[in-house]
Steps between C-alpha positions, in 0.01 A plus 500: 500500500532122464296517179737755347799278575314193369420684177865600463621145567266356238570762232878514527531123544324444168764707322793341682372146442388527139709768327766252386235271355253743345711814444309802376167318511496485879592869521211597271262281699598638841538862386164524325321313778661721764433834333135418432447362851664807657236717331215284628610379844649832603513669837182696428284196428669249729664685793685295760500679835801430722513728801506861378608402149301394197660253259399366162605205285568746219823610669631145459346439159626821342854445627485144365406648162798738518725207588389319184602806298838510675557127443430560131765773498756291687467170314367615163501854360333840504275417204357195679442705816311766304295236319404353838408844630286592199325161506425544870369854457283390208361229727413764763312707242317197360400391851379854572269492200363156594436611859335821380265317263419235762420772756283686249310182420426423865465843662476760225694826490618589849778718635692198631486329162654795315748561780617139478570538128694821560702332776610220267619737229681726748674187631603407146660840438665497843654165408635583155697812592710368793579176318619682190731693732638201688579309181753775435599549865582132544738503201666823614565361848617171351751686283633663817563151640252542783429180690204317342295474819553870575408580140169315507416642844548857377289435192215334687491774765510770232221341293284446810535860618430647156202269450351592839558872446340493155207275591402647837579853385286471188212332681511767774486776239210335320305433819579832664702367791616193690317280750527557875707184545733571207804520730438153645441362151820652361716378789345153481558491126869578532550257788353233275730605217802481732404141578477434126835668440665258741348213302622661175859514622491148642338358185749673269788359706351152453449547125847637431662228710296235319601645165870497597473136605339410168781674311771330707344165413518576131131579463343795323384813675131558567323512164 
């Protein structure tokens, strides 16, 4: 569990510390790094057993990616958020091809090699759809004057649930079922995402407060 929290501290701290200085660049760096890493260092390849639950760094990394999208929506605009999403998804697909070719070169055609490629592309699709939805959902809730922190929480929870349902559901259909420890994996995944959600809310509070202080001092907003 300590490693999940450490990962969250590092990832969210980078955004809080460097967003004012680097703007969109730091969001692209963290988002792309997080989404690629979540597809490599996921709960299937790197399970962390804590009692009866199984955790994975991907629960932190994927939520960090979603947070980057939300920050883009809050401080920039919908077009920038979609550009970040498409760039990240393209990076997933490119990484999938590289991994597939590397695996072919070292081990030849095996079931695991093909399955890995399929997993990457399913992940890409399961990322695009919920994010396209939340870019609209965020604006709709904002227009209803919903509190910002409540707004981002709803969007992150929604995107996480849809992503999990699409990814695990599709992979289960393709493989003909789920693993025996699927329940422990799913619970561990969502416990990890709840930890990340707390970091999302806390980090957004820091960013918005920092931005207000900059404005009150006659400085520009985050650019």
